[in-house]
C-alpha angles and dihedrals in degrees: 000000000000092000091051092049092048091049091049091050092051091050091048091052091050090052090052090049091049094051094043096046098093091049091048095049101037115076123228099031109175125232093247092054091047091053092050092047091049092051093048092045092052091048092050092046092049092049091048094047096050091043095055096033092058121084090213125076121259127164105314112096124217090017093153097036109081141217092031098087092033091059091049093048093046091050093051092044092051091048093050093047095049094045090048091054089048091052091047089053090064091055107028110009120205133171089263094052091044091053093049091046092050093052092045091049092054091048093046093051091048095050096038100094129130115297093005118135090246092054090050091053090052092048092056090065118099118268093244094057114128121251091243092054092047090052091048092053092044093050093045092050093046093050093046093048092050090051090051091052091048089050091057091047092051092049093049092049094046090046089060098038097045096035088236128232095016097058091100096039128263123014116237109211093190094058099036098041104034093161093051114087111201090193096054092102137273129055113317094221093051091049092048092049091048092050090046093054091046094051093046092048092047092046090053096047100039097079088055098040099047098062090043092052092047091048092050091049095055091096090062104034103020131249121314108235103171089208095148112082093220091050091048093050098049096039095051092041092052091045091057100032102050096056091047090049091051090047090052091048091052092050091048094050091048089052091051091049090053091049091052090049091051091048091052092050092051091049091051091049092049091050091049092050091048090055090057095057116110116253 
């Protein structure tokens, strides 16, 4: 119990640190922004604490199957920190911000080719956006997208190396997939494989669809400028993180489906061998 509470408290603190990072790095944060950030950070910390302090499942998937959520959190944290340093470089440049901006610029130029997700993000900006702002958005999107791709690569490698999710023993579907009901009807493996394909497809298409949808909605809601540094950071981070998270979820559910299939084959073989034993 004590270990679980301590772990939940540490995770809650990390969530607060994640949400507050842009405000801590960027200079000149207003009082209103600080109050909003504080409220959101406390809400996120409370949700995280009660989720991990409870012995019963809630909303967080793969809660007891590390390092799935740790990889996702680390990816988002790295994205937020690097984008915050980039945004700070436009206001109060330092050697650190200049180095991050130079790396991001090289990545943005390399990924900014026709029909790429980064090019679509740039195209959703208004026509009167300044060249400096366009380059900032392009570099931020390129850096975030590269981090998301590296996140997928790290998860796939660790899945193979650590034999995820069986490294810590058996996999509890009820705790790790609280929103998945095995008794809802139909074969569990077929449903898991269908959900896996859907999440992978959505994770692949979302970086392309989101800028197109926002661009098409400009006639109703106006053009998205992303002038505010905080808005730029969280928008670009969410644009890159959510598809990668869906992709990881699809890969994980496909892995679980394959494990269930292997377990069924072993059970069938054991039953067949038992039937051959002399009486």
